[in-house]
All heavy atoms as TSV, in Angstrom:
chain	resi	resn	atom	element	x	y	z
A	1	MET	N	N	2.848	-12.334	-7.358
A	1	MET	CA	C	2.593	-10.983	-6.716
A	1	MET	C	C	2.104	-11.253	-5.280
A	1	MET	O	O	1.220	-12.042	-5.091
A	1	MET	CB	C	1.679	-10.184	-7.545
A	1	MET	CG	C	1.254	-8.824	-6.942
A	1	MET	SD	S	0.116	-7.994	-7.856
A	1	MET	CE	C	1.108	-6.619	-8.451
A	2	LYS	N	N	2.617	-10.546	-4.311
A	2	LYS	CA	C	2.288	-10.724	-2.978
A	2	LYS	C	C	0.916	-9.964	-2.751
A	2	LYS	O	O	0.698	-8.906	-3.131
A	2	LYS	CB	C	3.323	-10.174	-2.018
A	2	LYS	CG	C	3.046	-10.431	-0.563
A	2	LYS	CD	C	4.160	-9.865	0.264
A	2	LYS	CE	C	3.809	-10.103	1.695
A	2	LYS	NZ	N	4.909	-9.583	2.604
A	3	LYS	N	N	0.090	-10.640	-1.988
A	3	LYS	CA	C	-1.268	-10.075	-1.690
A	3	LYS	C	C	-1.158	-9.225	-0.409
A	3	LYS	O	O	-0.611	-9.678	0.559
A	3	LYS	CB	C	-2.222	-11.203	-1.526
A	3	LYS	CG	C	-3.715	-10.648	-1.411
A	3	LYS	CD	C	-4.688	-11.886	-1.366
A	3	LYS	CE	C	-6.057	-11.451	-1.195
A	3	LYS	NZ	N	-7.042	-12.522	-1.165
A	4	LEU	N	N	-1.708	-8.059	-0.495
A	4	LEU	CA	C	-1.647	-7.123	0.714
A	4	LEU	C	C	-2.749	-7.544	1.711
A	4	LEU	O	O	-3.885	-7.921	1.305
A	4	LEU	CB	C	-1.939	-5.724	0.257
A	4	LEU	CG	C	-0.870	-5.002	-0.532
A	4	LEU	CD1	C	-1.308	-3.602	-0.959
A	4	LEU	CD2	C	0.414	-4.850	0.356
A	5	LYS	N	N	-2.394	-7.406	2.999
A	5	LYS	CA	C	-3.434	-7.694	4.030
A	5	LYS	C	C	-4.324	-6.530	4.045
A	5	LYS	O	O	-4.049	-5.392	3.648
A	5	LYS	CB	C	-2.715	-7.923	5.319
A	5	LYS	CG	C	-1.946	-9.185	5.450
A	5	LYS	CD	C	-1.616	-9.578	6.873
A	5	LYS	CE	C	-0.458	-8.685	7.408
A	5	LYS	NZ	N	-0.031	-9.145	8.751
A	6	LEU	N	N	-5.523	-6.777	4.619
A	6	LEU	CA	C	-6.592	-5.750	4.678
A	6	LEU	C	C	-6.179	-4.587	5.573
A	6	LEU	O	O	-6.420	-3.455	5.257
A	6	LEU	CB	C	-7.859	-6.342	5.192
A	6	LEU	CG	C	-9.133	-5.590	5.119
A	6	LEU	CD1	C	-9.371	-5.086	3.710
A	6	LEU	CD2	C	-10.324	-6.310	5.699
A	7	SER	N	N	-5.422	-4.899	6.663
A	7	SER	CA	C	-4.964	-3.889	7.560
A	7	SER	C	C	-4.007	-2.901	6.893
A	7	SER	O	O	-3.950	-1.699	7.091
A	7	SER	CB	C	-4.315	-4.457	8.840
A	7	SER	OG	O	-3.167	-5.252	8.531
A	8	THR	N	N	-3.104	-3.507	5.990
A	8	THR	CA	C	-2.106	-2.667	5.269
A	8	THR	C	C	-2.873	-1.754	4.288
A	8	THR	O	O	-2.434	-0.599	4.178
A	8	THR	CB	C	-1.198	-3.622	4.499
A	8	THR	OG1	O	-0.574	-4.553	5.437
A	8	THR	CG2	C	-0.130	-2.800	3.831
A	9	ILE	N	N	-3.890	-2.202	3.652
A	9	ILE	CA	C	-4.652	-1.359	2.817
A	9	ILE	C	C	-5.295	-0.191	3.534
A	9	ILE	O	O	-5.262	0.952	3.096
A	9	ILE	CB	C	-5.734	-2.183	1.962
A	9	ILE	CG1	C	-5.009	-3.139	1.071
A	9	ILE	CG2	C	-6.655	-1.291	1.256
A	9	ILE	CD1	C	-5.920	-4.175	0.498
A	10	TYR	N	N	-5.832	-0.521	4.683
A	10	TYR	CA	C	-6.424	0.546	5.543
A	10	TYR	C	C	-5.365	1.492	6.039
A	10	TYR	O	O	-5.671	2.733	6.114
A	10	TYR	CB	C	-7.179	-0.047	6.745
A	10	TYR	CG	C	-8.468	-0.690	6.326
A	10	TYR	CD1	C	-8.846	-1.906	6.906
A	10	TYR	CD2	C	-9.370	-0.054	5.439
A	10	TYR	CE1	C	-10.092	-2.447	6.592
A	10	TYR	CE2	C	-10.566	-0.612	5.157
A	10	TYR	CZ	C	-10.928	-1.824	5.707
A	10	TYR	OH	O	-12.177	-2.370	5.384
A	11	TRP	N	N	-4.186	1.097	6.358
A	11	TRP	CA	C	-3.119	2.005	6.714
A	11	TRP	C	C	-2.683	2.972	5.611
A	11	TRP	O	O	-2.397	4.086	5.840
A	11	TRP	CB	C	-1.915	1.298	7.308
A	11	TRP	CG	C	-2.058	0.725	8.697
A	11	TRP	CD1	C	-2.028	-0.578	9.185
A	11	TRP	CD2	C	-2.457	1.545	9.881
A	11	TRP	NE1	N	-2.289	-0.582	10.445
A	11	TRP	CE2	C	-2.548	0.688	10.948
A	11	TRP	CE3	C	-2.620	2.876	10.077
A	11	TRP	CZ2	C	-2.891	1.069	12.240
A	11	TRP	CZ3	C	-3.010	3.376	11.357
A	11	TRP	CH2	C	-3.065	2.465	12.426
A	12	ILE	N	N	-2.688	2.352	4.375
A	12	ILE	CA	C	-2.363	3.225	3.179
A	12	ILE	C	C	-3.412	4.319	2.960
A	12	ILE	O	O	-3.102	5.463	2.736
A	12	ILE	CB	C	-2.133	2.267	1.973
A	12	ILE	CG1	C	-0.930	1.477	2.180
A	12	ILE	CG2	C	-2.079	3.167	0.689
A	12	ILE	CD1	C	-0.753	0.427	1.124
A	13	LEU	N	N	-4.697	3.824	3.129
A	13	LEU	CA	C	-5.818	4.826	3.028
A	13	LEU	C	C	-5.705	5.857	4.072
A	13	LEU	O	O	-5.989	7.074	3.769
A	13	LEU	CB	C	-7.175	4.153	3.067
A	13	LEU	CG	C	-7.545	3.322	1.793
A	13	LEU	CD1	C	-8.802	2.555	2.067
A	13	LEU	CD2	C	-7.742	4.290	0.640
A	14	THR	N	N	-5.298	5.486	5.274
A	14	THR	CA	C	-5.148	6.471	6.323
A	14	THR	C	C	-4.120	7.471	6.050
A	14	THR	O	O	-4.273	8.689	6.245
A	14	THR	CB	C	-4.805	5.703	7.714
A	14	THR	OG1	O	-5.843	4.792	8.031
A	14	THR	CG2	C	-4.576	6.720	8.854
A	15	ALA	N	N	-2.988	7.034	5.532
A	15	ALA	CA	C	-1.920	7.943	5.171
A	15	ALA	C	C	-2.354	8.856	4.067
A	15	ALA	O	O	-2.037	10.126	4.069
A	15	ALA	CB	C	-0.620	7.140	4.700
A	16	VAL	N	N	-3.058	8.412	3.071
A	16	VAL	CA	C	-3.583	9.303	2.001
A	16	VAL	C	C	-4.460	10.325	2.556
A	16	VAL	O	O	-4.320	11.518	2.152
A	16	VAL	CB	C	-4.250	8.423	0.933
A	16	VAL	CG1	C	-4.995	9.281	-0.102
A	16	VAL	CG2	C	-3.257	7.593	0.154
A	17	PHE	N	N	-5.400	9.975	3.414
A	17	PHE	CA	C	-6.373	10.986	3.951
A	17	PHE	C	C	-5.718	11.897	4.934
A	17	PHE	O	O	-6.167	13.010	5.087
A	17	PHE	CB	C	-7.561	10.231	4.470
A	17	PHE	CG	C	-8.542	9.800	3.420
A	17	PHE	CD1	C	-8.727	8.435	3.095
A	17	PHE	CD2	C	-9.287	10.692	2.707
A	17	PHE	CE1	C	-9.548	8.080	2.141
A	17	PHE	CE2	C	-10.117	10.304	1.695
A	17	PHE	CZ	C	-10.259	8.933	1.434
A	18	VAL	N	N	-4.653	11.530	5.642
A	18	VAL	CA	C	-3.916	12.376	6.447
A	18	VAL	C	C	-3.221	13.486	5.590
A	18	VAL	O	O	-3.246	14.643	5.962
A	18	VAL	CB	C	-2.862	11.641	7.304
A	18	VAL	CG1	C	-1.899	12.609	7.988
A	18	VAL	CG2	C	-3.624	10.866	8.424
A	19	LEU	N	N	-2.687	13.057	4.481
A	19	LEU	CA	C	-2.077	14.007	3.539
A	19	LEU	C	C	-3.108	14.958	2.964
A	19	LEU	O	O	-2.875	16.233	2.830
A	19	LEU	CB	C	-1.384	13.315	2.440
A	19	LEU	CG	C	-0.079	12.586	2.830
A	19	LEU	CD1	C	0.484	11.797	1.670
A	19	LEU	CD2	C	0.955	13.556	3.408
A	20	LEU	N	N	-4.320	14.461	2.723
A	20	LEU	CA	C	-5.343	15.346	2.221
A	20	LEU	C	C	-5.868	16.295	3.319
A	20	LEU	O	O	-6.242	17.426	2.973
A	20	LEU	CB	C	-6.575	14.477	1.733
A	20	LEU	CG	C	-6.328	13.743	0.390
A	20	LEU	CD1	C	-7.539	12.843	0.022
A	20	LEU	CD2	C	-6.144	14.797	-0.748
A	21	THR	N	N	-5.861	15.823	4.573
A	21	THR	CA	C	-6.204	16.762	5.669
A	21	THR	C	C	-5.186	17.861	5.774
A	21	THR	O	O	-5.609	18.962	5.935
A	21	THR	CB	C	-6.195	15.937	7.010
A	21	THR	OG1	O	-7.176	14.882	6.850
A	21	THR	CG2	C	-6.522	16.817	8.160
A	22	VAL	N	N	-3.929	17.531	5.629
A	22	VAL	CA	C	-2.907	18.599	5.648
A	22	VAL	C	C	-3.104	19.577	4.559
A	22	VAL	O	O	-2.989	20.793	4.662
A	22	VAL	CB	C	-1.469	18.028	5.721
A	22	VAL	CG1	C	-0.445	19.069	5.585
A	22	VAL	CG2	C	-1.273	17.185	7.020
A	23	ALA	N	N	-3.304	19.007	3.343
A	23	ALA	CA	C	-3.470	19.895	2.200
A	23	ALA	C	C	-4.727	20.716	2.317
A	23	ALA	O	O	-4.684	21.919	1.993
A	23	ALA	CB	C	-3.580	19.077	0.940
A	24	GLY	N	N	-5.784	20.230	2.886
A	24	GLY	CA	C	-6.991	20.975	3.095
A	24	GLY	C	C	-6.783	22.049	4.172
A	24	GLY	O	O	-7.381	23.193	4.037
A	25	GLY	N	N	-6.000	21.776	5.172
A	25	GLY	CA	C	-5.743	22.758	6.209
A	25	GLY	C	C	-4.903	23.938	5.641
A	25	GLY	O	O	-5.161	25.071	5.957
A	26	VAL	N	N	-3.927	23.562	4.825
A	26	VAL	CA	C	-3.082	24.551	4.243
A	26	VAL	C	C	-3.946	25.486	3.295
A	26	VAL	O	O	-3.852	26.689	3.299
A	26	VAL	CB	C	-1.855	23.966	3.453
A	26	VAL	CG1	C	-1.219	25.013	2.573
A	26	VAL	CG2	C	-0.928	23.334	4.476
A	27	TYR	N	N	-4.831	24.839	2.577
A	27	TYR	CA	C	-5.725	25.552	1.617
A	27	TYR	C	C	-6.688	26.477	2.438
A	27	TYR	O	O	-6.927	27.632	2.046
A	27	TYR	CB	C	-6.536	24.622	0.807
A	27	TYR	CG	C	-7.563	25.235	-0.134
A	27	TYR	CD1	C	-7.173	26.034	-1.141
A	27	TYR	CD2	C	-8.932	25.012	0.088
A	27	TYR	CE1	C	-8.098	26.661	-2.028
A	27	TYR	CE2	C	-9.848	25.630	-0.675
A	27	TYR	CZ	C	-9.439	26.413	-1.784
A	27	TYR	OH	O	-10.346	27.026	-2.584
A	28	PHE	N	N	-7.167	25.955	3.553
A	28	PHE	CA	C	-8.046	26.711	4.366
A	28	PHE	C	C	-7.356	28.018	4.965
A	28	PHE	O	O	-7.947	29.060	4.918
A	28	PHE	CB	C	-8.591	25.877	5.522
A	28	PHE	CG	C	-9.439	26.600	6.576
A	28	PHE	CD1	C	-10.711	27.068	6.176
A	28	PHE	CD2	C	-8.922	26.943	7.773
A	28	PHE	CE1	C	-11.521	27.705	7.123
A	28	PHE	CE2	C	-9.689	27.616	8.749
A	28	PHE	CZ	C	-11.048	27.945	8.336
A	29	PHE	N	N	-6.122	27.805	5.442
A	29	PHE	CA	C	-5.460	28.958	6.073
A	29	PHE	C	C	-4.787	29.878	5.098
A	29	PHE	O	O	-4.649	31.056	5.437
A	29	PHE	CB	C	-4.388	28.404	7.063
A	29	PHE	CG	C	-5.039	27.936	8.340
A	29	PHE	CD1	C	-4.886	26.577	8.673
A	29	PHE	CD2	C	-5.602	28.779	9.209
A	29	PHE	CE1	C	-5.477	26.095	9.816
A	29	PHE	CE2	C	-6.231	28.313	10.327
A	29	PHE	CZ	C	-6.138	26.909	10.674
A	30	LEU	N	N	-4.442	29.426	3.894
A	30	LEU	CA	C	-3.717	30.303	3.026
A	30	LEU	C	C	-4.555	30.928	1.904
A	30	LEU	O	O	-4.153	31.718	1.127
A	30	LEU	CB	C	-2.555	29.574	2.325
A	30	LEU	CG	C	-1.438	29.136	3.264
A	30	LEU	CD1	C	-0.310	28.379	2.545
A	30	LEU	CD2	C	-0.928	30.299	4.080
A	31	SER	N	N	-5.914	30.481	1.874
A	31	SER	CA	C	-6.773	31.028	0.853
A	31	SER	C	C	-7.194	32.389	1.168
A	31	SER	O	O	-7.578	32.735	2.290
A	31	SER	CB	C	-8.035	30.130	0.769
A	31	SER	OG	O	-8.927	30.692	-0.174
A	32	PRO	N	N	-7.099	33.363	0.213
A	32	PRO	CA	C	-7.466	34.699	0.422
A	32	PRO	C	C	-8.958	34.942	0.584
A	32	PRO	O	O	-9.458	35.825	1.323
A	32	PRO	CB	C	-6.914	35.462	-0.762
A	32	PRO	CG	C	-6.846	34.526	-1.854
A	32	PRO	CD	C	-6.590	33.136	-1.232
A	33	ASP	N	N	-9.766	34.037	0.002
A	33	ASP	CA	C	-11.190	34.127	0.148
A	33	ASP	C	C	-11.666	33.295	1.294
A	33	ASP	O	O	-10.992	32.305	1.658
A	33	ASP	CB	C	-11.849	33.637	-1.177
A	33	ASP	CG	C	-11.484	34.510	-2.373
A	33	ASP	OD1	O	-11.307	35.708	-2.197
A	33	ASP	OD2	O	-11.310	33.948	-3.448
A	34	PRO	N	N	-12.885	33.518	1.817
A	34	PRO	CA	C	-13.391	32.698	2.884
A	34	PRO	C	C	-13.645	31.264	2.363
A	34	PRO	O	O	-14.320	31.088	1.327
A	34	PRO	CB	C	-14.716	33.379	3.307
A	34	PRO	CG	C	-14.618	34.705	2.718
A	34	PRO	CD	C	-13.672	34.712	1.632
A	35	VAL	N	N	-13.099	30.262	3.021
A	35	VAL	CA	C	-13.245	28.884	2.564
A	35	VAL	C	C	-13.826	28.083	3.763
A	35	VAL	O	O	-13.512	28.238	4.942
A	35	VAL	CB	C	-11.883	28.297	2.160
A	35	VAL	CG1	C	-11.998	26.933	1.689
A	35	VAL	CG2	C	-11.250	29.132	1.067
A	36	SER	N	N	-14.654	27.053	3.406
A	36	SER	CA	C	-15.230	26.229	4.431
A	36	SER	C	C	-14.134	25.363	5.119
A	36	SER	O	O	-13.256	24.795	4.376
A	36	SER	CB	C	-16.241	25.333	3.835
A	36	SER	OG	O	-16.683	24.398	4.686
A	37	PRO	N	N	-14.196	25.174	6.412
A	37	PRO	CA	C	-13.231	24.248	7.099
A	37	PRO	C	C	-13.381	22.785	6.767
A	37	PRO	O	O	-12.643	21.983	7.177
A	37	PRO	CB	C	-13.371	24.612	8.558
A	37	PRO	CG	C	-14.667	25.163	8.664
A	37	PRO	CD	C	-15.004	25.822	7.338
A	38	LEU	N	N	-14.485	22.486	6.034
A	38	LEU	CA	C	-14.742	21.107	5.718
A	38	LEU	C	C	-13.678	20.580	4.795
A	38	LEU	O	O	-13.546	19.327	4.667
A	38	LEU	CB	C	-16.087	20.986	5.066
A	38	LEU	CG	C	-17.343	21.209	5.961
A	38	LEU	CD1	C	-18.609	21.107	5.188
A	38	LEU	CD2	C	-17.277	20.243	7.096
A	39	TRP	N	N	-12.900	21.470	4.127
A	39	TRP	CA	C	-11.771	20.959	3.285
A	39	TRP	C	C	-10.797	20.192	4.113
A	39	TRP	O	O	-10.030	19.300	3.598
A	39	TRP	CB	C	-11.039	22.140	2.660
A	39	TRP	CG	C	-11.837	22.686	1.453
A	39	TRP	CD1	C	-12.606	23.792	1.402
A	39	TRP	CD2	C	-11.865	22.185	0.141
A	39	TRP	NE1	N	-13.164	23.940	0.149
A	39	TRP	CE2	C	-12.670	22.981	-0.615
A	39	TRP	CE3	C	-11.144	21.070	-0.477
A	39	TRP	CZ2	C	-12.853	22.773	-1.965
A	39	TRP	CZ3	C	-11.397	20.846	-1.810
A	39	TRP	CH2	C	-12.277	21.672	-2.545
A	40	ALA	N	N	-10.627	20.464	5.424
A	40	ALA	CA	C	-9.735	19.704	6.276
A	40	ALA	C	C	-10.429	18.752	7.190
A	40	ALA	O	O	-9.876	17.696	7.511
A	40	ALA	CB	C	-8.951	20.715	7.147
A	41	PHE	N	N	-11.760	19.025	7.502
A	41	PHE	CA	C	-12.429	18.223	8.448
A	41	PHE	C	C	-12.829	16.829	7.936
A	41	PHE	O	O	-12.708	15.803	8.550
A	41	PHE	CB	C	-13.621	18.990	9.021
A	41	PHE	CG	C	-14.443	18.218	10.048
A	41	PHE	CD1	C	-13.908	18.018	11.283
A	41	PHE	CD2	C	-15.707	17.730	9.768
A	41	PHE	CE1	C	-14.628	17.327	12.256
A	41	PHE	CE2	C	-16.365	17.025	10.694
A	41	PHE	CZ	C	-15.880	16.819	11.947
A	42	VAL	N	N	-13.368	16.887	6.729
A	42	VAL	CA	C	-13.887	15.597	6.129
A	42	VAL	C	C	-12.818	14.532	5.930
A	42	VAL	O	O	-12.993	13.415	6.299
A	42	VAL	CB	C	-14.692	15.883	4.804
A	42	VAL	CG1	C	-14.979	14.599	4.067
A	42	VAL	CG2	C	-15.934	16.675	5.092
A	43	PRO	N	N	-11.628	14.907	5.307
A	43	PRO	CA	C	-10.519	13.914	5.183
A	43	PRO	C	C	-10.069	13.363	6.561
A	43	PRO	O	O	-9.632	12.324	6.691
A	43	PRO	CB	C	-9.487	14.591	4.418
A	43	PRO	CG	C	-10.020	15.829	3.833
A	43	PRO	CD	C	-11.243	16.138	4.573
A	44	CYS	N	N	-10.109	14.326	7.540
A	44	CYS	CA	C	-9.641	13.951	8.949
A	44	CYS	C	C	-10.553	12.831	9.451
A	44	CYS	O	O	-10.036	11.856	10.091
A	44	CYS	CB	C	-9.631	15.149	9.788
A	44	CYS	SG	S	-9.053	14.827	11.460
A	45	VAL	N	N	-11.843	13.001	9.322
A	45	VAL	CA	C	-12.834	12.034	9.784
A	45	VAL	C	C	-12.618	10.748	9.121
A	45	VAL	O	O	-12.667	9.622	9.679
A	45	VAL	CB	C	-14.203	12.572	9.675
A	45	VAL	CG1	C	-15.227	11.476	9.948
A	45	VAL	CG2	C	-14.467	13.809	10.643
A	46	ILE	N	N	-12.387	10.812	7.751
A	46	ILE	CA	C	-12.215	9.533	6.984
A	46	ILE	C	C	-10.942	8.861	7.376
A	46	ILE	O	O	-10.870	7.610	7.473
A	46	ILE	CB	C	-12.256	9.813	5.500
A	46	ILE	CG1	C	-13.612	10.378	5.072
A	46	ILE	CG2	C	-11.891	8.667	4.694
A	46	ILE	CD1	C	-13.728	10.875	3.660
A	47	ALA	N	N	-9.906	9.659	7.726
A	47	ALA	CA	C	-8.566	9.059	8.094
A	47	ALA	C	C	-8.765	8.325	9.488
A	47	ALA	O	O	-8.228	7.212	9.741
A	47	ALA	CB	C	-7.527	10.173	8.238
A	48	LEU	N	N	-9.480	8.987	10.378
A	48	LEU	CA	C	-9.781	8.340	11.648
A	48	LEU	C	C	-10.570	7.031	11.546
A	48	LEU	O	O	-10.275	6.005	12.229
A	48	LEU	CB	C	-10.587	9.350	12.616
A	48	LEU	CG	C	-9.713	10.511	13.166
A	48	LEU	CD1	C	-10.646	11.448	13.852
A	48	LEU	CD2	C	-8.650	10.021	14.064
A	49	PHE	N	N	-11.554	7.061	10.612
A	49	PHE	CA	C	-12.305	5.885	10.389
A	49	PHE	C	C	-11.396	4.750	9.724
A	49	PHE	O	O	-11.570	3.574	10.170
A	49	PHE	CB	C	-13.487	6.210	9.429
A	49	PHE	CG	C	-14.386	5.111	9.084
A	49	PHE	CD1	C	-15.229	4.601	10.046
A	49	PHE	CD2	C	-14.404	4.512	7.809
A	49	PHE	CE1	C	-16.086	3.428	9.773
A	49	PHE	CE2	C	-15.237	3.479	7.549
A	49	PHE	CZ	C	-16.091	2.935	8.495
A	50	CYS	N	N	-10.573	5.038	8.800
A	50	CYS	CA	C	-9.695	4.061	8.190
A	50	CYS	C	C	-8.723	3.498	9.260
A	50	CYS	O	O	-8.417	2.310	9.224
A	50	CYS	CB	C	-8.970	4.600	7.025
A	50	CYS	SG	S	-10.026	4.911	5.602
A	51	SER	N	N	-8.213	4.422	10.117
A	51	SER	CA	C	-7.223	3.895	11.084
A	51	SER	C	C	-7.900	2.986	12.110
A	51	SER	O	O	-7.295	1.974	12.529
A	51	SER	CB	C	-6.611	5.028	11.755
A	51	SER	OG	O	-7.492	5.766	12.635
A	52	SER	N	N	-9.162	3.264	12.482
A	52	SER	CA	C	-9.837	2.289	13.385
A	52	SER	C	C	-10.110	0.978	12.703
A	52	SER	O	O	-10.124	-0.104	13.286
A	52	SER	CB	C	-11.106	2.985	13.952
A	52	SER	OG	O	-12.044	3.106	12.884
A	53	LEU	N	N	-10.498	1.067	11.396
A	53	LEU	CA	C	-10.674	-0.172	10.629
A	53	LEU	C	C	-9.380	-0.967	10.558
A	53	LEU	O	O	-9.396	-2.193	10.594
A	53	LEU	CB	C	-11.234	0.104	9.297
A	53	LEU	CG	C	-12.645	0.523	9.188
A	53	LEU	CD1	C	-13.014	0.844	7.727
A	53	LEU	CD2	C	-13.597	-0.574	9.756
A	54	ALA	N	N	-8.219	-0.244	10.342
A	54	ALA	CA	C	-6.980	-0.944	10.279
A	54	ALA	C	C	-6.596	-1.631	11.617
A	54	ALA	O	O	-6.121	-2.785	11.600
A	54	ALA	CB	C	-5.870	0.046	9.868
A	55	LEU	N	N	-6.840	-0.965	12.698
A	55	LEU	CA	C	-6.563	-1.599	14.006
A	55	LEU	C	C	-7.480	-2.792	14.261
A	55	LEU	O	O	-7.014	-3.829	14.813
A	55	LEU	CB	C	-6.817	-0.559	15.167
A	55	LEU	CG	C	-5.707	0.524	15.197
A	55	LEU	CD1	C	-6.106	1.533	16.238
A	55	LEU	CD2	C	-4.349	-0.085	15.486
A	56	ARG	N	N	-8.713	-2.706	13.905
A	56	ARG	CA	C	-9.667	-3.827	14.054
A	56	ARG	C	C	-9.247	-4.997	13.182
A	56	ARG	O	O	-9.235	-6.168	13.582
A	56	ARG	CB	C	-11.054	-3.360	13.708
A	56	ARG	CG	C	-12.052	-4.503	13.921
A	56	ARG	CD	C	-13.465	-4.073	13.558
A	56	ARG	NE	N	-13.894	-2.973	14.479
A	56	ARG	CZ	C	-15.008	-2.307	14.392
A	56	ARG	NH1	N	-15.835	-2.625	13.431
A	56	ARG	NH2	N	-15.392	-1.455	15.271
A	57	ALA	N	N	-8.815	-4.707	11.927
A	57	ALA	CA	C	-8.392	-5.825	10.996
A	57	ALA	C	C	-7.114	-6.411	11.531
A	57	ALA	O	O	-6.887	-7.623	11.407
A	57	ALA	CB	C	-8.196	-5.242	9.569
A	58	ARG	N	N	-6.203	-5.624	12.145
A	58	ARG	CA	C	-4.951	-6.171	12.613
A	58	ARG	C	C	-5.245	-7.071	13.807
A	58	ARG	O	O	-4.563	-8.144	13.995
A	58	ARG	CB	C	-4.049	-5.097	13.073
A	58	ARG	CG	C	-2.678	-5.546	13.501
A	58	ARG	CD	C	-1.899	-4.488	14.143
A	58	ARG	NE	N	-2.561	-4.094	15.351
A	58	ARG	CZ	C	-2.177	-3.034	16.127
A	58	ARG	NH1	N	-1.116	-2.325	15.818
A	58	ARG	NH2	N	-2.813	-2.735	17.202
A	59	ASP	N	N	-6.205	-6.682	14.642
A	59	ASP	CA	C	-6.509	-7.510	15.875
A	59	ASP	C	C	-7.184	-8.787	15.452
A	59	ASP	O	O	-7.043	-9.828	16.148
A	59	ASP	CB	C	-7.430	-6.713	16.841
A	59	ASP	CG	C	-6.620	-5.582	17.468
A	59	ASP	OD1	O	-5.394	-5.637	17.471
A	59	ASP	OD2	O	-7.311	-4.641	17.928
A	60	GLU	N	N	-7.948	-8.772	14.323
A	60	GLU	CA	C	-8.617	-9.949	13.949
A	60	GLU	C	C	-7.662	-10.849	13.109
A	60	GLU	O	O	-7.961	-11.994	12.838
A	60	GLU	CB	C	-9.849	-9.602	13.019
A	60	GLU	CG	C	-10.970	-9.016	13.777
A	60	GLU	CD	C	-12.096	-8.524	12.910
A	60	GLU	OE1	O	-11.968	-8.735	11.685
A	60	GLU	OE2	O	-13.104	-8.066	13.462
A	61	GLY	N	N	-6.460	-10.408	12.682
A	61	GLY	CA	C	-5.488	-11.129	12.085
A	61	GLY	C	C	-5.668	-11.256	10.568
A	61	GLY	O	O	-5.204	-12.160	9.936
A	62	LYS	N	N	-6.415	-10.280	9.938
A	62	LYS	CA	C	-6.649	-10.379	8.477
A	62	LYS	C	C	-5.624	-9.600	7.785
A	62	LYS	O	O	-4.994	-8.677	8.218
A	62	LYS	CB	C	-8.051	-9.839	8.151
A	62	LYS	CG	C	-9.118	-10.755	8.649
A	62	LYS	CD	C	-10.451	-10.223	8.233
A	62	LYS	CE	C	-11.549	-11.182	8.696
A	62	LYS	NZ	N	-12.874	-10.686	8.297
């Protein structure tokens, strides 16, 4: 079995959290009741954090 590089794992996490951001945004805008915008904001921040970690791991060669 091929071992995944750390940067690849971070890019996969980034993609997952971007999808969660989109889902949270859709939930925020389409919900009939007042909903907190944190449903979209928190996954967005985590996606940005994972993408910066992926770029750092890629530059270090891991």
